N, C-alpha and C positions, 0 to 999 in steps of 0.2 A: 351500513355507513358507520364508521367509527367516529366517536366524538373526539375533541381535541386533546383529551387527557389519556387516551388509550396508548399503552405500550404493548404491541403484539409480538409474541415470541414463538418461534418454531422450537418446540421442545427437543427436537433431535439435535439442536445446536447448543444445548445448555452447557457443554463442556467449555464454552467460551464465556460463561456467565460472570466470572469474577469481576472483570472490568467492562464487559460488554454493556452493562447497564449504566456505566458511567455517564453516558450521554443523557440518560433519563433523569439524572439527579437535578432537580430544580428546573426541568424542561417540561413544563406543564402542557405546552402546545405542540408537542412533537410525537408522532407515531414512529415506533422503531420495530423493525422485524429483522430476523436473521435469515437471509437466503431468498426472500421474496418481497414483493410489493405489499406494504401494509398501510392501512388507514388512507389509501389513495382515493379519497373522495373529496367533495368540496368542503370548504371550511365554514359552511353556514349560508352560502349563497352570495356573499359579498364579493366585490371586485377590488383588485389591487390598483395602485396608481398607474400601473402599466396598462390597465384596461382588461386584463385577464382575470380569471377566477383567482381568488386569493389563496392559492395552494401551489406547492412545488414538491416534486418527488425526487429525492436525492439518493443515489446508489453509491455507497461509500465503503471503505475498509473499516474493520473493527478498530476501536480505540483511536480514532483519527479525526477528532473534532474537539473544540473546546467545550468545557463543561456547560457553558451558558450561551455558546455561539448561536445556536438555532433559536433559542428563546429570545435572545437579544435581537436577532434579525426579525422575528415576528413582531416584537414591540416596536421596532423602527419602521417596518414596512406594512404590517398587517397581514403578511403572507405566512401561512402555516407550512412548515417543512415536515414532510413525511419521509423519514430516513429508513432505508433498508440496507442490509450489510451483505457483502460478498467476501469470499475467502481467497480467491485467486483471479488473476487476469483471464485465465482460461474459462472460468465460470462466467465472468463478465462478458467476454466475447461471445460465448455460446448463447447466453441469454439474449443479447442484442441481435445476433445473426438469425435467431428464430423469429425476430420481429419485436421491436421495442414495445414492452408491455405498459409503458406509461412513464418512463423515467425522463426527467428534465436535465439533471446534471449527474455526470458519472466521473470516476476518478481512475482512469487507466494509467499504467506505467508507460514510459517513453516508447518502448518497442511496440506496445499495443496501440498507442496513438497512431503510429505509422501504419500498423496493420489495419486499424479501423478506418483510417483515411482511404487506404487502398480499397477496402471493402465497401466504401461509401456508407459507413455506419454512423459517422459524426458529421455535423454540419459546420460550415464556416461561422466564425464569430464576427459580430459587429463591434469593432474596436471602439466606435464612438459611444457605445453603451457601457464601456469598461474603462472609464478615465483613470481608475486606480492601477491600470497597467503601468502607469508611470512609476509606481512603487517597486516594480520588479528590478532586481539587479540586472544590468544590461547584458551580462554574460549568459543569462538564461532566456534571452529573446530570440536570437537568430540561431536556433538549434537545428541539428541535422535532421532530426525526426519530424520537425514541423517548422521549417524556415519561416521567420517572420511571425510565428505564432498565429497562423491562419485559423487553426482548428482547436487550439488548446491554450490554457494559461497554467503556468507552473504553480504547484501547491507545496511540494516539498522536494528535497533530494535526499538520497539515502544510500547506505552501504550495507551489503550483506557480509556477515561474518559469523563468528562462533560465540554464542553466549554460553557461559559455563558457571558452575558452582565451585568456588575456589577450594573449599574444603574437601571436594570429591575428586579432584584431578591431581595427578602426580607432578605435573608442571603446567605452565601456561600452554594451552592447546593451540599453538600458533601455526598449525599446518592443517590443510584440508584432509590430510592423511587420517587424522583422528576420526573424522566422520565417514570417509569414503574407502579406507584401505587399512583398517586396524580393528582388532577385536578387544582392544584395551578397555573400552567402555561398553561392552556387549550388553544389549538390552537397555542401555541408558542413553541412547542416541535418538534424536528426533530431527528429521529433515523436512524441508518445505514440500508441499504437495504440488508445486508448479513445475511442469515438465521442463520448460526451457531453462529455468534457473538451475535446477539440479544437473541437467546435462551439460550446460555451459560451464558451471563451476567444477564439475568433474573433469572437463577438458582443461580448465585452468590449472587444476592440480597436476595434470599430466604434462603441463608445460606449453599449452597452446593458448593463443588469444581467443577470447569469447566470440570474436568476429572472423575467425579463420578456421572454422570447424568443418571438416569433411565427413562424408558418410563413414569412412574408415575410422575416424576418431570417435564418432558416435557409437560405432560398434565396440570400440575399446572401452569407452565409458560404460556402456551397457553391461559388458562382461564383468568389469570391475564392480559395478553396483550390484549385480546379481550375486557375486561372491560375498559382498558385504551385507546383503539383505538379511541373513539370519541374526545379525548383530544390531539391526535397527529396530527400535521399539515401535516407532510410528512415523508416518508422513503426516505432518500436522497441517491443520486447516487455518493458518494464520493465527494460531494461539500458542506458538512455541514458547513465548515468554511465560505463559500461564503454567505450562508443563514444567518449566525450569523452576519457577517460583514455588510450585506445589511439591517439588521433590520427585516428580514422576520420571524425570530425566536429569542427567548431569551435564550433557553437552547438546547444543541445539543450533541448527542453522537458522539464523534469524536476522532481522534488520536492526541496525544500531539503535534507532529510536525506541523500538519495542523493548530492547534490553535496558536502555537508559531509564525508561519508565519504571521498571521493577527494581532497578538499582537504588531508587529512592526509598524502597520498602525493605530491602534486604541487602546488607553490606557484604554478604558472602557471595554475591553475584558480580560477574565482570564480563567484559566483551573484548574480543580481539579480531582484527582483520588478519587472516593467515599470511604468512611470509610469501606465499606464491602470488599474492594479489587477490583481487575479488572483482565483483560486478557492482557498478553503481547504477542506481535507478533514479528516475525523476517521476514522481506521480503528478498528474495533471488534471485540470478541470476542463471537461468537455461537455458539449450539448449534443446528445444523440439525435440522429434523424428521427422524425416523428415525435419529438418532445411536445407534450400538450401545452406547455407554458413557456415558450422560448424567451419571451420578454422578462418574465419573472426569473428565468434561469440566468440571463445576463445580469439582472440586478443582484442576484445572489452571488454570482462569481465576483462581481465588482465589490460587494460587501466583504467577501473573504479576503480580498486583496487590500483592504484598508489597513493602514499601519497598526492601529490600536486593536482591531479585530484579529489581525494576524499575530500580534503579540500574545493575545489571550489563547489563541489556538496553540501557538508554539510552547507556551508555558505548560500546557497540558500534555501535548503529544511528544515533546522533546525530540523532534526531528530537526535537521538543518533546514532553514527556511531560505528560499530564493527571494523572499520579500525584504528588500533592503530597508524599507521603512520600519517593518516589524523588528528586524534584527537590531536596528539601532536603538530600539526601546528595551531590548532584553538586558538583563544584568550581565556583568562582566564574566561571571562564572559559567554562563551559557556558552559563550564563544571560546572559553578556555577549556571546556570539557572535551577530553580526547576521545570519548565514546561518540559524542554528537559530531564533533569535527575531528576525524582521525588525523594522525600525523602526516605531514606532507610526503615523507618517504614511502609510506604505505599507500597513500592515495595515488602516488605516481605509478604504482603497479596495478591500479584498478582501471576498469574500462566500462563505458556504457555499451550495452548490447544493442546492436541494430536488428531490426526485424529481418528475418531471412525466410522468405516464403518457401524455399526449397527444403530448408532444414526443419521448419516448425512441425510438419506432420511426422518427420522422422523422429524428432524429440518425443512427440506424443506417443508414437507407436512403441518406441524403446522403453519409455517410462511405464507404459501399461504392462509391458512384459516384466519389467523390474518389480513392479508392485505385486504382480501375480506370482512371482517366483517363490 
């Protein structure tokens, strides 16, 4: 049993360590691990106001919570949050499909919410326990992947693009060609390690909608990516921003918020959505089937949707927030930041990806062959 001050780290994941320990700063009551459940024991035998054990197990992305959010929640509720980190939606889905090992709240992206609902891996939410749902921008309520928000609450929305070091590129890398179909930055390229994202954006570069991909298009993307493979330094595990900041790569497929975070540390870094358009995602808060503390989970989700709590999270992670109350509290330069809120003409070329049960295994099989090439 870990005590409330433990921070448990899987040594194999230390390449993410520069900001992965961000959440541990000043968070005395939180257990953190990378890739697995850590400190998932009771908090000393006490009960929360929900009547459940005063503990909650949170499975989240890296660098995706406020610096004091979890500690503040413990102070307000008496509930200790044990946070573990995952790197891809594929990893999250595989973990839950094998049987929930004890997670109470998870953060899947929109297409994986749809996939998990179909697979009966997430449970319906009790909206009466989430009054802060009223803080959500109405445009994020009746979404195609979860109409009426039966199974999820929105946490962020985000755009994939290219992060780059300005002093190392010949011009603004405003085409996916730089990553998928060029040797200009040989061995200085990093791509995401999530099969669906890479395959869909490869198709986007070839002129297709991310929601109109056929097996023939998948084969074209696979052939292109196998040709490109010798020039790719790595497929990163949700730490592309760290690779760019450290100088290990010069161009990287990454989310706008992750690049916005490091732009505050290095003014030689910038971000662009390619001219072909891109993929938008929305990350969401869900309660998986088999959650040991479902009432605590509802309380935690409601807390994250509080306006002031959401503001503190947004100040740290620098992603676009669907929480209208939190956004209203942010300074003017947040809404005016073109990396966080890309220009309308580029957003018009971007799409949310729907889950495609036929294509998903084809993406995964093709991506496996690409990585092995």
